[in-house]
N, C-alpha and C positions, 0 to 999 in steps of 0.2 A: 672084571667082576669083583675081584678081591680088593682092588684099589692100589695094589703094589705097583711100583714103577717097573716097566718092562725094559730090561737092559739088553736082552737077546732079541732075536727075531720073533715077533708075535706069531702065535699059531691060530689059524682060521678054523673055527668050529661052528657047528650048527646046534642051536638049542631051541626046540619047539618052533622051528621054521625061521628063526632069526640067525643070521650069519654074523659072528662076532670075532674080533681079534683079541686074543687073551694070552696071558702068561702061561708057561708050561704047567704050573701047578693047577690052574683053573681048566686046563684042556680036558681033564678027566670028567668034567661035568657035561660034556657034549660029544657029538660025533664029529671027528675031524673031517674037514672038507678040503679037497685038493684044489678045486677051482670054485669061485663064487658062481652061483646060479645066474645064467644070463637072463636079462629082462625079456619078457615075451612080448615083443613088439613086432609087428609085421615087417619083414624085410623083403622088399621087392627089387633089390639091386640085381645087376646083371653079373656081378663077380661070382666066381665059384668059391666054394668053401675052402678049397686048398689055397687059393691066392689070398683069401681073407685070413686064414690061419697063419700063413707065412708072414703076412704083414703085421699081425698082432703079436706073434710070438717073438719078434725081434725087438719089440718095444721094451724099454727099461722102465721099471716102476718109478713114478715121479713123486710118490708120497714119501716124505721123510718123517720118522717118528721122533717127536720131541717130548720132553718131560713137561709136566704141568707148570714147573717153575719157569720154563722158557716161553710160555704163551703170554702174549701181550694182552692184558685185560683192560679194555677201554669200555666205559659206560657213558651213556648220554648224561649231560648235566640235567639237574632238575628243572632248570628254566630254559631248556632248549627252544621251546616254542616262542618264548618272548624274545630270545636273542635273534632268532631267524626273522621274526616279524619286524623288530627294530632295525636290523641290518637292511631289510628290504625297503623300509620306509626311509632310512638314511640315504639310500641310493635313489630315492624318489621313483620307485618302480611299482607297477601293479603286479598282482599275482600272475596275471596273464603274460606280462613281459618276462617275468622270471621263468614261467613255464616254457615259453618259446625258446629262451636262451639255454636253459638247463635240460630241456626235454623231460621235465617232470610235469605230470598233469596238474591242472588247476585244482581239481578236487583233492588230490594228494596234498598240495601246498596248503589248501584251506584246512584240511584235517590236521596237518602237522602244526600249523600256526595256532590252531585252537587247542592243541594238546590232546586231541581225540585219537591221533594215530602216532605210534612210535615209528619213526622212519627207519627203513632197512639201512644196513651199512653202506650200500652203494649210493643211496640218496644222501646219507649223511656226508659222505666224502664229496659228492658233487656240490652240496650246499656250503660246506666248509671252504672249498676251493673257490666257488663263485663269489661268496660274500667276504672271503678272507677272514673268517671267524673260527673260533673253536667252540664246538658244542659237545665235545667228548672230553673225558678226563681219565687219567690213569687210575686204576683201582688196584690196591694190593690184593694179590691172589694167594690162595692157600697152596703150599708146596709140600708134597709128601717127603721131601728131603729134610724138612724141618722136624718131622715126626720121628721118634725113635722106632727102630725095627723090633719085631718080636712081641712077646707078651708084656713087655714093660712100657708099652705105648700109653699115652695119656688118654683117659676117658672122661666123660662128663662128670662122673663121680669124683674125679680128682680135682676138678675145677670148682664145683659147687660147694659152698659152705652152708650147712644147715644150722639154723639157730633154734635152740629148744626153748620153749616157753617155761618160765619159772612157775613152779606150782605154788599157788597162793593158798595158804591155810590159815 
């Protein structure tokens, strides 16, 4: 909530029905939750709750907490649609041929090649591998480590320079 990097284990809280992982200083804004609320889907399995609980309680959490500076930021290039279309034409393939081999629907390929649809990351990876092209690029990301801590942090007012008009008399 506050944007500060969490070095300790995050605390799970609930604020107005939303379950959030926050730092200890932000935990006072909500009610601490011991377990996330289970999704209410019908369970018609034959296992008893005790065997289900024993199976889930031995599981180790797989989520690792990383700072924003460690996150890889990749964005689609502005001409991704043209690169995909040219790569397909270079291989002399139809959209249907590509669809069959990559298991991406023809409608999705048409929308991607015309630029009407931004492909999800899964499809981007498939197309980059299939055509051996790059349609993503690394983008510099903001890191809270670059910012000073405390009240001495930089604000918009520190960056903007206002020019005053000269009074004409």
